[in-house]
C-alpha positions in Angstrom: -14.3 17.6 -16.4 -14.7 13.8 -17.1 -12.4 11.5 -15.3 -12.1 7.9 -15.9 -10.2 6.0 -13.3 -9.4 2.5 -14.3 -8.5 0.0 -11.2 -8.3 -3.6 -12.0 -9.2 -4.4 -8.2 -11.5 -2.7 -6.7 -14.1 -2.9 -3.8 -15.2 -5.4 -2.0 -11.8 -6.8 -2.3 -10.0 -5.4 0.5 -6.6 -3.6 -0.2 -4.4 -0.4 -0.2 -4.9 0.2 -4.2 -8.8 -0.1 -3.6 -9.0 2.1 -0.6 -7.3 5.1 -2.3 -9.2 4.8 -5.5 -12.1 5.1 -3.5 -11.0 7.9 -1.7 -10.1 9.8 -4.7 -13.2 9.0 -6.9 -15.3 10.1 -3.8 -13.2 13.3 -3.3 -13.4 14.1 -6.9 -17.0 13.8 -7.4 -17.8 15.9 -4.0 -15.1 18.6 -4.6 -16.8 21.7 -4.2 -14.7 24.4 -6.4 -14.2 21.7 -9.3 -17.0 19.9 -11.1 -15.7 16.4 -11.9 -17.6 13.6 -13.3 -16.0 10.7 -12.4 -16.2 6.7 -13.7 -14.4 4.2 -12.1 -13.9 1.1 -14.3 -12.6 -2.2 -12.7 -12.5 -6.2 -13.7 -13.8 -6.8 -10.0 -17.0 -8.6 -9.8 -19.2 -7.0 -7.9 -21.8 -6.4 -6.0 -20.6 -4.5 -3.1 -23.0 -3.1 -0.2 -22.2 0.5 -0.9 -22.4 0.4 -4.8 -25.7 2.0 -5.0 -24.7 5.1 -2.5 -21.6 6.0 -4.2 -21.3 9.6 -5.7 -19.8 8.4 -8.8 -20.3 5.9 -11.6 -19.0 2.4 -11.2 -18.7 0.1 -14.0 -17.8 -3.5 -13.4 -16.2 -5.9 -16.2 -17.0 -3.8 -19.1 -16.7 -5.8 -22.8 -13.9 -4.2 -25.2 -16.4 -2.1 -27.1 -18.0 0.1 -24.1 -14.3 0.4 -22.7 -13.3 1.8 -25.8 -16.5 4.3 -25.9 -15.6 5.4 -22.0 -12.2 6.2 -23.1 -13.7 8.0 -26.2 -15.9 10.2 -24.0 -13.6 11.0 -21.0 -11.5 14.0 -20.9 -8.5 12.4 -18.7 -7.7 8.8 -18.0 -6.4 7.8 -14.7 -5.0 4.4 -14.2 -4.2 3.1 -11.0 -1.2 1.2 -11.9 0.5 0.8 -15.6 -2.3 -1.4 -16.9 -1.3 -2.3 -20.4 -4.6 -2.1 -22.3 -5.8 1.0 -21.3 -2.3 2.6 -21.8 -2.3 1.6 -25.2 -5.7 2.6 -25.9 -5.4 5.9 -24.1 -2.4 6.5 -26.4 -3.9 5.4 -29.6 -6.9 7.9 -28.8 -4.4 10.6 -27.9 -6.1 10.9 -24.4 -4.3 12.6 -21.4 -3.1 9.7 -19.3 -2.1 10.1 -15.7 -0.5 6.9 -13.9 -0.4 6.4 -10.1 1.8 3.8 -9.2 0.9 1.3 -6.6 3.6 -1.1 -7.0 6.9 -1.7 -8.8 5.8 -3.0 -12.0 7.8 -0.8 -14.3 11.1 -1.5 -12.5 10.5 -5.2 -11.3 8.8 -8.0 -12.7 7.2 -9.5 -9.7 5.9 -5.9 -8.9 7.3 -6.1 -5.4 11.0 -5.4 -5.8 11.6 -8.4 -3.7 14.3 -11.2 -4.3 12.6 -14.5 -3.7 15.9 -16.9 -3.8 17.3 -15.0 -0.4 13.5 -13.7 0.8 15.2 -10.1 1.0 15.0 -6.7 -0.5 15.8 -6.5 -4.1 18.7 -4.1 -4.9 17.3 -3.2 -8.1 18.4 -6.0 -10.7 16.1 -4.9 -13.5 17.0 -1.3 -13.4 20.6 -2.4 -13.3 20.0 -4.6 -16.1 20.9 -7.7 -14.7 18.1 -9.8 -15.9 19.7 -13.1 -15.3 18.8 -12.5 -11.5 15.3 -11.3 -12.5 14.7 -14.7 -14.0 16.4 -16.6 -11.2 14.1 -14.6 -9.0 10.9 -15.5 -10.5 11.5 -18.9 -12.0 10.7 -20.7 -8.8 7.3 -19.2 -8.4 6.2 -18.5 -11.9 8.2 -21.1 -14.0 10.7 -20.0 -16.8 8.3 -19.1 -19.6 6.2 -16.9 -17.5 9.0 -15.5 -15.8 10.6 -14.4 -19.1 7.3 -13.1 -20.3 7.1 -11.0 -16.9 10.6 -9.8 -17.9 9.2 -8.6 -21.2 6.1 -6.9 -20.1 8.4 -5.1 -17.6 10.1 -3.4 -20.3 7.0 -2.8 -22.4 5.2 -1.2 -19.5 8.1 1.0 -18.6 8.3 2.3 -22.5 4.5 3.3 -22.2 4.6 4.7 -19.0 7.2 7.1 -19.9 4.9 8.5 -22.8 2.0 9.4 -20.4 1.5 12.9 -19.4 2.4 12.2 -15.5 3.3 9.5 -13.4 2.2 10.1 -9.9 4.1 8.5 -7.1 3.1 8.4 -3.3 6.4 8.8 -2.0 9.6 10.5 -2.9 11.4 7.4 -2.6 9.4 5.6 -5.0 10.7 8.1 -7.5 14.3 7.2 -6.8 13.3 3.6 -7.7 11.1 3.9 -10.9 13.1 6.7 -12.4 10.3 7.8 -15.2 10.4 11.0 -17.2 7.6 12.9 -15.9 6.9 12.1 -12.2 4.9 14.3 -9.5 4.8 13.0 -5.9 1.3 13.3 -4.3 0.9 11.6 -0.7 -2.0 9.4 -0.2 -4.6 11.0 2.0 -7.3 9.2 4.0 -10.9 10.2 5.6 -10.5 10.7 9.2 -11.6 7.8 11.3 -13.9 8.2 14.2 -12.0 7.8 17.9 -13.4 5.2 20.4 -13.1 7.6 23.5 -13.7 4.4 25.9 -10.7 2.5 24.3 -7.4 2.4 26.3 -4.4 0.8 24.5 -1.9 -1.3 26.4 1.6 -0.6 26.1 2.3 -4.1 26.2 0.0 -5.0 23.5 1.6 -4.9 19.8 -0.4 -5.6 16.7 0.3 -6.6 13.2 -2.0 -5.8 10.3 -1.8 -7.0 6.7 -1.8 -10.0 4.2 0.0 -12.9 5.5 2.7 -13.3 3.0 6.7 -13.7 2.9 7.3 -9.8 2.1 5.5 -8.8 5.0 8.4 -10.1 7.1 5.8 -11.7 9.9 8.7 -14.3 10.5 10.9 -11.3 11.8 8.2 -10.2 14.5 7.6 -13.9 15.8 11.3 -14.0 16.1 11.8 -10.9 17.9 8.8 -11.7 20.0 10.2 -15.0 21.1 13.8 -13.5 21.9 11.9 -11.0 24.4 9.5 -14.0 25.7 13.2 -15.5 26.4 14.2 -12.3 28.3 11.3 -12.5 30.9 9.2 -9.7 29.1 5.3 -10.0 29.2 3.2 -8.8 26.4 0.9 -10.0 23.6 0.4 -9.7 19.9 -2.7 -9.5 17.9 -2.5 -10.3 14.3 -5.0 -9.1 11.7 -5.0 -10.6 8.3 -5.2 -13.7 6.2 -3.0 -15.5 3.7 -1.0 -18.5 2.6 1.5 -18.1 5.3 -1.4 -18.4 8.2 -1.1 -22.2 9.0 2.9 -22.0 9.1 2.8 -19.0 11.2 0.3 -20.8 13.6 2.8 -23.9 13.9 5.6 -21.4 14.9 3.6 -19.7 17.5 2.7 -23.0 18.9 6.1 -23.8 19.7 7.4 -20.4 20.8 5.2 -19.9 24.0 4.6 -16.2 22.9 0.9 -14.9 23.6 -0.1 -14.3 20.1 -4.0 -14.4 18.8 -4.6 -14.6 14.9 -7.7 -12.6 14.4 -8.0 -13.2 10.7 -9.4 -10.7 8.1 -11.5 -8.1 9.7 -14.0 -6.0 8.0 -13.3 -2.3 8.2 -16.1 -1.3 10.3 -14.9 -3.7 13.3 -11.2 -3.0 12.7 -10.7 -0.3 15.1 -12.6 -2.0 18.0 -10.5 -5.0 17.4 -7.4 -3.0 17.6 -8.6 -0.9 20.2 -6.1 -2.4 22.8 -3.4 -2.2 20.8 -0.6 0.6 21.3 1.9 -0.5 18.6 1.7 -1.5 15.2 4.4 -3.5 13.8 5.2 -3.5 10.4 8.6 -5.6 9.6 8.0 -5.8 5.8 11.0 -7.1 3.7 9.6 -5.5 0.3 6.2 -4.4 -1.8 5.8 -1.3 0.0 5.4 1.7 -1.9 3.4 3.7 0.6 2.5 2.0 3.7 -1.5 2.5 4.0 -1.5 0.4 6.8 1.1 2.8 8.5 -1.1 6.0 8.0 -4.1 4.5 9.0 -3.2 3.5 12.6 -1.0 6.7 12.7 -4.3 8.5 12.2 -5.7 6.6 15.2 -2.8 7.7 17.3 -0.7 4.4 17.2 3.0 3.9 17.7 4.7 2.5 14.7 7.5 0.4 14.5 8.8 -0.3 10.7 11.5 -1.3 8.9 13.6 1.1 7.1 12.2 0.4 3.7 12.6 4.0 2.0 8.7 4.1 1.8 7.6 3.5 5.3 10.3 5.6 6.7 9.2 8.4 4.7 5.5 8.1 5.9 6.6 7.5 9.5 9.0 10.2 9.8 10.0 11.0 13.3 6.9 10.2 14.6 7.8 6.4 15.2 10.3 3.8 15.4 12.7 2.4 12.6 14.8 -0.3 12.8 17.2 -2.2 9.9 15.2 -4.3 7.4 15.4 -8.2 8.2 17.4 -7.6 11.4 15.6 -9.2 14.4 17.7 -8.0 17.1 17.0 -4.3 15.9 13.3 -5.0 15.8 13.4 -6.7 19.1 15.2 -3.5 20.5 12.2 -1.3 19.2 9.8 -3.4 20.9 11.9 -3.7 23.9 12.2 0.3 23.9 8.0 0.5 24.3 8.0 -2.3 26.9 10.8 -0.7 29.1 9.3 2.9 28.5 5.4 3.0 28.3 5.0 6.6 28.0 6.6 6.2 24.4 3.2 4.7 23.0 1.7 8.3 24.2 4.1 10.6 23.0 5.0 9.0 19.4 1.3 8.1 19.2 0.3 11.7 19.6 3.1 13.0 17.2 2.1 10.4 14.4 -1.4 11.3 14.6 -0.2 15.0 14.1 2.1 14.0 11.5 -0.9 12.5 9.2 -3.2 15.4 9.8 -0.6 17.8 8.6 1.2 15.8 6.0 -1.3 13.5 4.5 -4.3 15.2 4.2 -7.0 13.8 2.0 -7.8 17.4 0.8 -4.5 17.9 -0.1 -4.4 14.8 -2.0 -7.6 15.8 -4.4 -6.3 19.1 -4.9 -2.9 17.9 -6.4 -4.8 15.5 -8.6 -6.9 18.2 -10.0 -4.1 20.4 -10.5 -2.3 17.1 -12.3 -5.6 16.5 -14.5 -5.7 20.3 -15.6 -2.0 20.4 -16.6 -2.3 17.1 -18.9 -5.4 18.7 -20.5 -3.0 21.6 -21.5 -0.5 19.6 -22.7 
């Protein structure tokens, strides 16, 4: 079976979509009981240090003629997101098409389900046909003309996505948001990470990992930390990531007196060592989360997760972590206080988190489910 996976973004650019596409392509290529010839097509320029050692074909930035030829030669087209041109061409050539949704592009013009005017989770204005709210949301960041264009494109993407063979969703919750005609839930799965036997996490060390943008809710973490500092608690926070909010966040930290270290972007092979003394990862996201790969990766490392109650994060963490009301600083501070007052929580819930990943979010399960969906699409 020939599978073409199209992902606009790919390595060496870091990100959750890129990580899952890499895991999927590798897993399909190496799957013992099913011969899959996999080709990954991306618009991301290289090179990447691992390009030559990949077990699948990787084609960067092909011209239109070559891309059409690749589409004609494949058996199944897998799209990492509802990319317009590949969807149109795949439908035109009557190819089985599967879309794996890594965002909200068919239900929200900015793809984040985040309402910019109030910096809060969007209640679903596009799906409720409150298009004036969508325009209001994006006018400030895109301008009126582009905002209107994005609104139109969202409707077109949705129409096209309802005509493909299957829409794959990493969480059940995402299905309640996108509400497409043909949907199948397949949890993301990741390869096991080696443990650092010598590492001893500190219950009083918290961590944040992610891009420093407003949707990640880092302001909430800083405000909760300041509140706990005023109460006399002693702890530290390590922030891994980079982004446009970095300078502003540093200025807030300078005034708060909280022990916070900004580590910037850290490569994958150094990440576990950098987080080795962190017992608890905090994800105070306000929007943009369809799964929460940072959550599952750190659960696999045995970290305790404190997450906002966005549907996707709550579904991934389950009862193996602590959940607070989205946007509620006091509730977040309460969760952090529980950890500081009861250090054994980090071990008990960290162990439960690791077990949950092993049983619910297996990489082999992800590969098997994709093969099943591809085979069903070929028979339609």
